[in-house]
C-alpha positions in Angstrom: -25.8 1.1 54.4 -28.3 4.4 53.7 -31.4 5.3 55.1 -33.4 8.0 54.9 -36.5 10.1 55.8 -38.4 12.3 53.5 -42.1 13.9 54.0 -43.0 13.3 51.2 -46.2 15.4 51.5 -48.7 13.6 49.5 -46.8 9.9 47.8 -49.3 10.3 44.5 -48.9 13.3 43.8 -44.9 13.1 44.3 -44.3 9.8 42.8 -43.0 10.4 40.3 -40.3 12.5 42.0 -40.0 9.7 44.3 -39.0 6.8 41.9 -36.4 8.9 40.2 -34.8 9.7 43.8 -34.5 6.7 44.7 -33.5 5.7 40.9 -30.4 7.6 41.4 -29.9 7.2 45.1 -30.5 3.8 46.2 -30.6 4.2 50.1 -31.2 0.5 51.4 -34.0 1.6 54.3 -36.6 5.2 53.1 -39.0 6.2 56.3 -41.7 8.5 54.5 -44.2 10.6 56.2 -47.3 12.4 55.2 -48.2 10.5 52.6 -52.1 12.0 52.4 -52.9 8.3 51.1 -54.3 4.9 52.7 -52.4 1.5 52.4 -54.9 0.7 49.4 -54.0 4.5 47.2 -50.0 4.0 48.6 -48.5 2.3 44.6 -47.1 -0.7 46.0 -46.4 -1.7 42.4 -44.5 1.1 41.5 -43.0 1.1 44.5 -41.9 -2.6 43.7 -40.8 -2.6 40.6 -38.3 0.3 41.9 -36.8 -2.4 44.0 -38.6 -2.4 47.6 -40.8 -4.1 49.3 -43.4 -1.1 51.8 -45.0 -1.4 55.0 -47.9 1.1 55.2 -50.3 3.1 58.1 -52.3 5.5 56.3 -55.4 7.5 56.2 -57.4 9.3 53.5 -56.6 13.0 54.1 -54.2 13.5 56.1 -50.6 12.1 58.2 -50.0 8.9 57.0 -46.1 6.6 57.1 -44.4 3.9 55.7 -40.9 2.6 55.6 -39.3 1.1 52.3 -36.7 -1.5 52.3 -34.7 -1.8 49.0 -34.0 -5.8 48.8 -36.1 -7.5 51.7 -39.7 -7.1 52.9 -39.2 -5.1 56.6 -41.0 -7.2 59.2 -43.7 -4.7 60.8 -43.5 -5.1 64.4 -46.2 -1.9 65.5 -48.1 0.3 63.1 -48.6 2.9 66.6 -47.0 4.2 69.4 -47.8 3.1 72.3 -49.2 4.7 74.8 -52.6 6.2 73.9 -54.9 3.1 72.4 -57.8 5.7 71.0 -54.5 7.1 69.1 -55.8 7.0 64.9 -53.5 9.2 64.0 -51.4 7.6 61.4 -48.0 8.7 62.9 -45.7 5.8 63.5 -44.4 2.6 61.6 -41.6 0.5 63.4 -40.5 -2.5 61.4 -36.7 -4.4 61.4 -34.9 -4.0 58.4 -31.5 -5.7 57.8 -30.5 -6.0 61.6 -31.7 -2.9 62.8 -35.0 -1.7 63.6 -35.8 1.7 62.4 -39.0 3.5 62.9 -40.9 6.2 60.9 -42.2 9.2 62.3 -44.4 11.7 61.9 -44.4 14.2 65.2 -47.5 16.3 65.3 -47.2 19.8 64.1 -49.1 21.7 66.7 -50.2 24.8 65.9 -52.0 26.6 66.6 -50.5 27.3 70.0 -51.3 27.0 72.6 -55.0 24.8 72.7 -56.2 21.2 71.3 -53.0 20.5 68.7 -50.3 21.7 70.7 -51.2 19.5 73.8 -51.6 16.6 71.8 -48.4 17.5 70.0 -46.6 17.7 73.9 -48.5 14.5 74.4 -47.1 12.7 71.5 -43.2 14.2 72.4 -43.7 12.4 75.8 -44.9 8.6 75.0 -42.4 8.7 72.0 -39.1 9.7 74.6 -41.0 6.5 77.3 -41.3 4.6 73.8 -37.3 5.3 72.8 -36.3 4.6 76.1 -37.5 1.1 76.0 -36.2 1.0 72.3 -33.1 1.4 74.0 -33.3 -0.9 76.8 -33.2 -3.7 74.3 -30.2 -2.8 72.9 -30.8 -3.4 69.2 -29.3 -0.9 66.8 -32.5 1.6 66.5 -33.2 4.5 63.5 -35.8 6.5 64.7 -36.3 8.5 61.6 -38.7 11.5 60.4 -40.2 14.8 60.6 -39.8 15.6 64.4 -41.6 18.6 63.7 -39.2 20.7 66.1 -36.9 23.2 65.1 -33.9 22.1 68.3 -31.9 25.7 68.6 -32.1 28.5 66.7 -29.1 28.0 64.5 -31.7 25.0 63.0 -33.6 28.1 61.4 -32.9 31.4 59.1 -34.5 33.3 61.3 -36.1 32.4 64.9 -37.7 35.9 65.7 -39.7 34.7 63.0 -41.1 32.5 64.6 -41.1 32.8 68.4 -44.9 32.1 68.1 -44.9 28.9 66.1 -45.1 25.9 67.6 -42.0 23.8 66.3 -40.1 26.4 67.9 -41.6 26.7 71.5 -39.6 25.5 74.7 -41.8 22.7 75.7 -41.2 21.5 72.6 -37.0 21.8 72.2 -37.0 20.6 75.5 -39.4 17.5 74.9 -36.8 17.1 71.6 -33.4 17.2 74.0 -34.8 15.0 76.8 -34.5 12.3 73.8 -30.9 13.0 72.7 -30.6 13.2 77.0 -30.8 9.3 76.6 -28.1 8.7 74.4 -29.7 9.7 71.1 -27.0 10.9 68.6 -28.6 13.3 65.9 -26.5 12.2 63.1 -27.2 14.9 60.9 -25.6 17.8 64.0 -23.1 15.5 64.8 -22.2 15.0 60.9 -22.0 18.8 60.7 -21.7 20.3 64.7 -22.0 23.8 63.3 -23.3 24.5 59.9 -26.6 25.6 58.8 -28.5 23.2 57.3 -32.2 22.7 56.6 -34.6 20.3 55.9 -37.5 21.6 55.0 -38.8 25.6 52.8 -42.6 27.0 52.9 -44.1 26.7 50.2 -44.8 30.6 51.0 -43.1 34.1 50.8 -40.7 32.7 48.2 -38.9 30.8 51.0 -36.9 28.1 48.7 -35.3 30.8 46.6 -33.6 32.9 49.6 -32.9 29.7 51.8 -35.2 30.8 54.5 -35.2 26.9 55.9 -35.8 24.9 58.9 -34.2 21.7 60.5 -36.7 19.9 61.2 -36.5 16.1 59.6 -34.2 13.8 62.1 -32.4 10.7 61.9 -31.9 9.6 66.1 -29.3 7.0 66.3 -29.2 4.4 69.6 -25.8 4.0 70.9 -24.9 0.9 69.0 -24.9 2.7 65.8 -23.1 5.6 67.0 -19.4 4.0 66.2 -21.1 3.4 63.0 -22.0 6.5 61.7 -19.2 7.3 58.2 -22.1 10.2 56.5 -25.4 12.2 56.7 -27.0 15.0 54.3 -29.7 16.3 53.1 -30.2 15.3 49.1 -31.9 19.0 49.0 -31.9 20.2 45.7 -34.9 17.7 44.8 -36.7 21.2 46.9 -35.8 22.9 43.5 -37.8 20.1 41.5 -40.8 21.1 40.1 -44.4 19.9 42.0 -41.8 19.1 44.5 -42.6 18.2 48.9 -41.5 20.9 50.9 -39.2 18.9 52.6 -36.2 17.5 51.0 -34.9 14.2 52.0 -32.7 13.5 54.9 -30.2 10.3 55.0 -27.2 8.5 57.0 -24.6 6.3 55.7 -23.9 3.7 58.3 -20.1 1.1 58.4 
C-alpha cells in the first residue's frame, strides 16, 4: 500500500502535473496541501476520472487540504484540528481510508518570526501534539501526512546558517516536532534513509532547484502499529524539475 503527500501549491494551476503523476505512480492514498481553492473550485471530476475520490477542506486564496483515495472513497472523521474553535484556516483533514486513519495536514509557516504568525504556528503544533497523542491512544493504524513546515535537523537542509532566522528552523519548532516523535511516531522517510541528505522542497528563488539547495519539510509519520509494516519511503523529486512545477515534490511511504 502506497501513501503519498504532496504540497501541490495551487491545484488548479498544477492539475495536469498532478494527474500525470497519479497515472504513473498510482498511490492508494494521497494527502494534498496548499490547494489555494475552495471545495467548489476543486477539480472533483478530473480527479474522479483519474480513479480517485476526494475529500476537501478548502479556502479561496491560501491553505486548503485534501485526501484522495483509489478504489474507495475516504470516510471523513474530522475537518479541523481540535483545540481552537475560532481557527478557520483550512489546514487539517482526517479520514478513514482502506483500514487506516490518515490525516492531511498543513502546519503554518510561521514567518516572520518573532510575531503573531510564529505564535500561531507554535500553538498549532501544540494542538497537533495533543491530538496526535489521542490518535495514538486509540491503537488504530494512523498516518500523519503533510507539509509540517519544520526542518527537523541540520542534515535536512542544504545550508542551516543561511536559514537560521527562518521559522522552519527555530529551536521551539524543532522541539515541537521532536516531542511528537517521542510519542512513538516513526518519521518514515528518515527511518528508511537514516543518513542521506534528502529534500522535499526547493524554493523558486536563487536558482535553488538546479543547485539542489533543498529542505526536508514534508513528512509522513506512522503510528507504532504501522512501523513493522514499513517497507520503503522516498521522494518523487523529478516532479520538481518539470515546467510549472510546485516548489515541493511528493513524498511517499510503502506499507506491507
